[in-house]
C-alpha positions as CSV (number, residue, x, y, z in Angstrom):
1,M,53.6,-67.6,-17.3
2,E,56.2,-69.5,-18.8
3,L,59.0,-68.9,-16.1
4,I,55.9,-71.2,-14.2
5,L,55.6,-73.4,-17.0
6,I,59.4,-74.0,-17.1
7,F,59.7,-74.3,-12.6
8,L,56.1,-76.8,-13.5
9,M,57.8,-79.4,-16.4
10,F,61.1,-79.4,-14.2
11,T,59.7,-80.7,-11.0
12,L,57.1,-83.3,-12.8
13,G,60.3,-85.0,-14.5
14,S,62.7,-84.4,-10.6
15,T,59.6,-86.8,-9.4
16,A,59.7,-89.0,-12.7
17,V,63.6,-89.5,-12.1
18,A,63.1,-90.0,-8.3
19,F,59.9,-92.6,-8.7
20,W,62.5,-93.9,-11.6
21,I,65.0,-94.8,-9.0
22,W,62.9,-95.8,-6.6
23,M,62.1,-98.8,-8.0
24,I,65.6,-99.6,-9.6
25,I,66.7,-99.7,-5.8
26,D,63.6,-101.0,-4.8
27,C,64.2,-104.5,-6.9
28,V,67.6,-104.8,-6.9
29,T,67.3,-104.9,-3.1
30,R,63.6,-106.9,-2.5
31,E,62.8,-108.8,-5.8
32,P,63.6,-112.1,-4.4
33,A,67.2,-114.2,-6.6
34,E,65.6,-116.8,-7.8
35,G,65.1,-117.7,-11.2
36,N,65.3,-114.1,-14.0
37,E,62.7,-112.0,-12.6
38,R,64.2,-110.3,-10.8
39,L,67.2,-109.1,-13.6
40,I,63.5,-108.8,-16.2
41,W,62.5,-106.5,-14.3
42,I,65.8,-104.4,-13.6
43,I,65.5,-104.2,-17.7
44,I,61.9,-103.6,-17.8
45,I,62.3,-100.6,-15.8
46,V,65.8,-99.4,-17.0
47,F,64.4,-99.1,-20.3
48,A,61.0,-98.4,-20.2
49,H,62.2,-95.5,-18.2
50,W,59.1,-94.3,-15.5
51,I,56.6,-96.1,-17.8
52,G,58.8,-99.7,-17.1
53,A,58.6,-98.2,-12.5
54,L,55.0,-98.0,-13.0
55,I,54.5,-100.9,-14.3
56,Y,56.4,-102.4,-11.8
57,F,55.2,-100.3,-8.8
58,F,51.6,-101.2,-9.4
59,V,51.4,-105.1,-11.5
60,R,55.1,-106.8,-9.6
61,R,55.2,-105.1,-6.6
62,P,52.0,-106.1,-5.1
63,K,51.9,-109.3,-5.5
64,R,55.3,-109.7,-4.1
65,I,54.1,-108.5,-1.3
66,E,51.7,-110.7,-0.9
67,L,53.8,-113.6,-1.2
68,Y,57.1,-112.3,0.4
69,G,55.3,-110.3,2.6
70,R,59.0,-107.3,2.4
């Protein structure tokens, strides 16, 4: 039973880190370079870890895609 719990925790943690890295890369490569928005979002994602990545994914990313189409 403990082995299953350890496996689930490892899987969840690995998924969260992969999502976090994906959002950092998405922000760095696709966020417009105008102003300080890119830097602010990178700071939010890095310091708030997966919560910051979720905020970026659900709040900023759809708006960016709507405005800039990427």
